[in-house]
N, C-alpha and C positions, 0 to 999 in steps of 0.2 A: 567330582570332576571340577576343573577350574576353567576359566575363560580369559580371553584377552580381547578387549574391544579396541577397535581403531576408530579415529574420529571420522565423521562424515559431514558433508555440507548440507545434505537434504534433511528434512524433518517430516515426521508423520504424526498424526494424532488419532488416538482411539476414540471413536464416537462415544459420548457419554450416555450411560443408561442408569436408571435407578436400580439399586440392588437390594433385595430383601435380605436381612440378616437373621440367621437362625439363632444367634446368641444375643439376647437382649442387652447385656452390658456393653457389647461392642457398638450396637446401634446407639445407645445413649451417649457413649464416648464420642462417636463421630458426629452426632447431631447437636450435642450441647455446644452452644456458641455464646460468646459475649454479646450483650445487647448492642453495643456500639464498637465494632472492631477497630482498634486504633491503628494509626500509622506511626511508626517509630522513625523519626528523622535521624539518620546517622550523620549526615553532613549537608548543609546548604551553603557553606563557605561564607556566610554572613554572620549569623548568630551562633551557628554550630560549625566549628572548624576542628576536625580531629587532628591528631598527630599524623604527619605525612612523612614517609620515608621512600626513597627511590633507589633503585639499583644503578650500578655503573652504566653510564651511557644514556640514562633517563633523567630528565629534570621535571620537577613538578612545583608549581607555584600558584598561589591564589591571586587572581587579577580580574579585571573587567573583561567579559567575553566579547567576541567579535560583534554580536548582536543579540537582541532579545528573541525569545521564541515567538513564532508566528502562529496565527489562529489555526491554519491547516495542519501544522505540526502537532498540535494538541490532540488531534483526532486520528493520528496514524502511529500508534504504539507498535513496537516490534515485540510480539509476545512469543518468547522462546518456549518451545514444547506445547504451545497453545495458539496456533495460527488463528487470527481473527476470523478468517473465512470459515473455519471449522469449529469455532468456539461453541461449547455446549450451552443449552438454555439455562443451566445452573452451573456456576463455576465450581471447580474441584474443591476449592477451599471455602465454598459458600453454599452448603447444601440446603439451607433454608431460604434461599433466594434473597438474602439481605443485600442492600445497596453496597456496592464497592466503595470503599474510601479511596479517594484519588490521591496520587502522589503529587506533592506540590510542584508546580512548574518552575523552570529556572527563572530566577530573578536576582538582581544584584550581581555579586561576584561569583566566579566559578574557578575550578582548578584546571589550569593548563598543563597538559602532559606532553612533553616533547621527547621523542626517542630517536637516537641515532641508529638504533638496531633493536634487537629483541631485549626486553627487560620489563621490569614491573614497578608500579608505585603502590605502596601499602598504606592503608588508612586504619587507624585504631583510636579508641577513646575509652577512658575509664568510665565514662557515662553511658556507654552502650549496654544493652542487656547482657547479663552474664550467661543467659541460657537462651539460645535461639530456637529451641524445639517447637515452641508454640507459634512461630511465624511461618507464613505460607509462601510469600512472594518477596523477592528482592527486586527493587526498582532503582533505576538511575537514568539520568539524561546524558546524552552524548551529542556533542557538536563536532562535525567534521566538514572539511572542504576537500572532496576527492579530486585527484588530478586526472583520473581516468575512470573507466567503468569497472575496474577490478575491485573485488571486495577487500575490505581491511579486516584481518582476523585478530581478535583479542580473546583472552581467557579471563573469565570471572572466577576468582578463587576465594574461598572462605577458609581461613587458615587458623590452626590452633596456635597457642602462645609460643610454643617452642619451634614452630615451623616444620615439624616432622609429620604432620598429618593435615590434609586439607580436602575439601570438596571443590570441584571445578566444573566448568562448562565452557566449551568452545562456542564463540559467538562471531558471526560474520556480519560486518557492517557494510551496507550497500547504499545508505542514504546520503543526502547532502543536507546540511543545516542541522537543526536539533531533532532528536528522536528519543522517545521514552523507550527504554528497554525493560521488559518485565520477564523475570525468570522464576518459576516455582522452585523453591529449595529442593523439593523432591525430585526435580529433574537434573540435579547435579550429581556428577560421578565422584567416586572416591579416587584420591591420589594413589600413587604406587608405593607409598610407604605404610605407615601405621594406619589402621582403619580409623577414619575420623569420626568425631562425635559433635553434634550440634551444640551440646552444652559446654563444649570446650573451645568453641571458635572465639577468637579475639581480634582477628585482623581480616580486613577486606582488601584484596589485591586485584588490581587491573593489570594484567600482563599483556604487553603488545608484542606481536611477532615481527612487525616490519617497521622501518623508519617512518616517522610521520608525526603529526600533531593532532591531539584530541583535547576537547574541553569536557570536563565532567561536572555535573551539578545535581543537586537534590537526590542524594543517595538515601534510600528509605526502605523500610520493611513493613509489610502489612500482616496483621494478625490473622491466624487461621481459625478454623472452627473447633479445634481441639488442641490438646497438649502435645500431639504428635504431628502437627501440621507440616513440619519440615521433612518428615519421613515418608518414604514410599511404602505405605502400609495401609491396612484396613481397607476402607472403601476406595481410596485412590489406587491401591494396587489391584483390587478386585476389578475395578473398571477397566484397567489396562489389560489385565489377563483375560477377561471375558467380555469384550466390547459388544458382541452381538448376541449374548446369551440372555434368555428370559430371566427376569429378576428372581422368580421363585425357584430357579434351579441353582442359584449360587448361594453358598453358605460361607460365613466367616465365623470360625469357632476359635475361642481363646481360652487358654488356661494361664496360670501365672507366668510360665516360661514358653508358651506356645501360641503361635498364630497359624491356624490352618484355614486355607482358602480353597474351595473346590466347587466344581459344577457337577461332580460325580455322585449320583444317587445310589451307585452300586457299592459304595463303601459305607461302613458303619462309622459315621463321623465322630460320634462320642467316644467310641472305642479307640479310634486312631488318636483323637485328642488326648485321651487318658494315657495311652501308650507313650506318646511323645513327651507328655509331662513327666512321666516316670523316668524316661530316658534322660531328659534334661536335668532332673533332680539328681540322678546318679552321676552324670558327667560333672556337674557343678560341685557336688559334694566331694568327689574323688580328686578333682583338680584344685581343691581348696578355694573355690570361688563361690560357695553357697552363701557366704555372708554379704556378698555384693548383691545389690538389687537392680532390677530393671533389665536383666539379660533375658532375651526372648529369641527363639528361633522361629523362622517363617518358612512354611512349606505350602506350595501350591500344588494341588493334585488335579490334573486334567482328566476328564472323562475319556477323551480321545487322544491317542498318541500324536497324530498330526498337529493338533492344536498345541500340544506341549512344545513340539519342535519349532513351530512357527512363532511361538511367543518370544523366543530368545532374540531373533532379529527385531521384533517389534519393541522389545524392551531396550535394545541397543539404540533404536531410532529415537525413543523417548529421551535418552541421554545424549542425543546427537552423536551417535557412534554407529559403527558398522559391526555386525556380529553374524556369524554363520549359524545355521541350524545345528544343534548338538547331535552328535552321533551316538552318545552314550544313553543309557536308560535313565539317568538322572543328571542334574546340572545345578550348580550353585554359583551365583555371582552377586557380589555386593550384599552378602547375607540374605539373599533371596534364593531359596531352594525350590526345585520344581521337578516333577516327574509325572508320569501318566499311569492310570489304572491298568492293571493286568489281571485278566480272569484267572490266570494260573496262580497268582500269588495273593489276590484278594486284598482285604483291608490292611493287613500288616505286611505289605510288601517290603522286603529288606532294604530296597533302595530308598524308600521313604525315610527310614531310620538313618541311613547313611548320609543322605543329603541334608536332612534336618540337623544332624550333628555338625556338618560344615557350617550351616547358618548360625547355629548357636555359638560355635567356637569363634567365628569371625567377630561376633558381638562381644563375647566374654573375654577373649584373649586379645582382641583388637588386631588380629592377624587375618588378612584377606586370604581366601582360599585360592591358591595357585597350583594345587595338585602336588605340593611338596611333601616331604616325609612326615612332618608333624601332623598336618591336617589329615593326610591319608592314613597315617598310622593310627591316630586316635579314632577316626571315623570307622575304619575297618575293625579295630579292636572292640569298640562298643557295638558295632553291628553284629559281630559274632557273639557278643555277650547275650544279646536279645534274640539273635537268629543263628543258632549254632550250625556249623558246617561240618559234616562228617569227616571229610578228607583233609581237614586243615593240618592235622598232626603230620600226615604223610607229606604234604607239601612243604612244611617247615623242615622236616628231617632231610628230605632230598635236597632242599635249597641250601641248607647249612653244609651238608656233606660235599657238595659239588661247587667249587669256587666259580664256575662259569654261570651258576644260577643265582648268585648274589653279588651285590656291589660292595666295593670297599666303603666303609662307613663315611670316610671323608668325601666320597662322591655322592653317596646316598643323601647325606645331611648337609648339602651345600645351599639349601634354600630354594633350589630350582625344581621344576616339575620332575617327577620320577615316572618311569614306565609302569603300566598296570601290572606287569608280571613281577614287579618288585614291591607291590603293596604288602605282601605277606611279610617281607623283611622289615618294612617300616612299622607294620603292626606289632611285630615281636619286639622291636626296639622300644616302641611306646609302652608296651606291656611291661618290659623290664624297668623302665623309669617309674612306672606306677606301682609295681609289686616288690621290687628289690628294696629292702629297707634303706640301704646306703644311698641309693639313687633317689628314692622317694623323698628323703629329707631335703634333697637339693632341688627337687622339681619346681616348687613354687618360685624360687629365685630365678631359675632358668626361664620359666614361662613369663615372669615379669620382664626379664631382659629382652626376650623375643618380642613382647608386646611393645616395649619402648622402641625397639629397632624397627618393628613392622616387618621383620625378616626372621626366618628360622634357620639361617646359616649358623650351624653349630660351631664352626671353626673359631670365630672370634669370641665365643662364649664357652669354649671347652673347659676353661679353668674353673668354671662354676661347678662342674662335675668332679673336679680334682683328678682328671684323667688325661692321658694323651690318646691319640687314635689307636695305637696298638693295644693298650690295656682296655680301652672301651670295647674294641672289637673282640678281644678274648673274653671279656665278661659277657658280651652278647651271645657269643657262640655257646658258652657254658650254660647260660640261662636257657637257651633253646633246647639243649640236650637234656637238661633236667626236667623241663616242663613239657616237652613234646616227644 
């Protein structure tokens, strides 16, 4: 299943707890930290001034700011996703209690951003880190002179080189004068195009929504405790999922392509981890993605169903978004899959496999799960491979024979969410692409194009298959009749 988060103005924070890890390698990875976590200065606009570009209606120039920072402003940072009043005794990116390195305060020149309406200013430099994954927090100073008490909304965006994938976070500015803004990279959401990657980010964009003037200075990043500091994974994700759970009840289990997080003692964690690893290996091999490294699916299994459903709004709040409790038995958003234990299905509940595949595909194909035909087709196909369903042949035969029970392929494959009663149709189409020799040869190029677009709208990419809608539809029907 897919989701759509809406922005929200409020924020929540999950109280920090120490979590015992049942997988020693994960513990070592999350605890291993550099002796002296560095600050990477992206721009101070004196010694380090990056390339600056702005959109129409926005001007950006380096100049002397209205005034220097005052002493009281140094002590009032705005910590996005981590309100100071609720800050944990040990920071999320600092599990060993190391002293935080401070972001340099504004001094000298700054960047004046003047906007006549909505628009953005982009910063980039060839001297910036090529890979942002090991950084935990993005910091920058903002000076503003509000004309009234209404907040000023900006968006912080971390953008890939081609501009077609980005992380972002909505930030509301309510202060007067200088203020340090601190944002964990793990608290940033994916854009609505291709799934972004921190090792591909090249540009930092400040997007303003209203007319006005801001001054920016001392843009910097702080290093995290591990090489995945920018990701919402491992301990960071476990703390958010299980904020009130006793440490010994929570396990983080990893395989090469699997991250399993659970508070459920009723499942065989090793068995489920091994099953998901086998599933991932099968999917990556058959989609010709096995040679690529680093693809991992994430699954959270909750012991109690209400905890699973309440987690989605809490996750949305962490990203400064609104999200309703899911109605389905499983849910995946931003490559985080989740479901709850069921006595009826036990350790190998089919929905675990299904949602895990959504997570894996989002990472491997760089296509967010929106409940469209390719995600649901592949997830259902591999779910049935590992969890056969007796009546699937009957469902397919009846669906193909009755035009009212299936959609025209141009409607099914437009990249938009499809109804659950058409999952069987998406599944059989995905199966044809995988099993029919003529289509199989063209599948890697098709998946690569979808990943570039961040969309599975087949219409603009139909020529890759060498078909029009009529011939593709006829091939699909004949494939179903032969195989079902």
